[in-house]
N, C-alpha and C positions, 0 to 999 in steps of 0.2 A: 504494500500500500504506500510505502514511503516514496517509491520511485515512480509511481503513476502520476500522470498529469491530471489537471482539473477536468479537461475535456474527456479523458478516458473514464474518469469516475462518473461524470455526468452522463455519459453514454450508457454506462452499465446500469445506473439508476433508472434511466428511461427504459432500458430493455426489461428490467425487473418489474417496473410499475408503469405500464403504458397509460394508465389513467391520468398521469401527470402531464401528458402532452397537451390536452386542451387548456389546462390551467396555465402552463408555461406560455403557450401561444397567446392567450388573452392578456396575461400580465405584460408580455412583450409588446402586444398591440397597444395597450394602455400607456405604457411608458413611451413608446414611439409617438403616439398622438400627443401626449403632454409635452414632449420635447419639441415637436413641430409647432404646437400652439405657442409655447414660450418663445421660440425663434421668430414666429410671426409677430408677436407682441413687441419683441425687441427691435425688429427691423421696420415694421409698417405703422406702428402706433405713433400718433402725434405727441404723446406724453413723454416719449423717450427721445433724447437729443444726443446724437453721436457726432454732430457737426459742430466744431468749435468756431467756425466762421459765422454761422448763423445760430446764435443760442436760443432763438425763439422761432422754431419752425412752424408752430401752429398759426403764425401770422400769414404764412404763405398759402394756407388752405383756403380754397374758394368755397362758397356755400354748396357747390355741386359735388364736392369730394365726399365720398362715402368712406368714413374711417371706422365705422362700427362693423363688427363681424357679421351681425345679422340685423337688418333694419326691417321690421315687420310692417309698420304702417307708414313709413316716411318714404316719399319719392324724392330723392335728392336732385333729380333733374329739373324739378319744378320750383326749387327754392330760389329766392332772390336775395341779393346782398342787403343786409340790414345793419352793417357795422362799418365804422370808419376805417380808412387805411392808416397804418402807422409807419 
């Protein structure tokens, strides 16, 4: 046991207990989805600023930009500008 790798031990456990396969796959799917959502929040959200040249990127957003993940009742194409330019 001391000389076996982690992958070999994992493979042996899967061979002995095939009922673990769905659990491991759903856990992997959940972790992957969470990682992709966090990556999306870090790169696409107007609340996060990675640009040092423009420390206020939310001022560049027009009223037509949809920045929410899911907008149920709002049609962003019909919105008009109701704020001043800075």
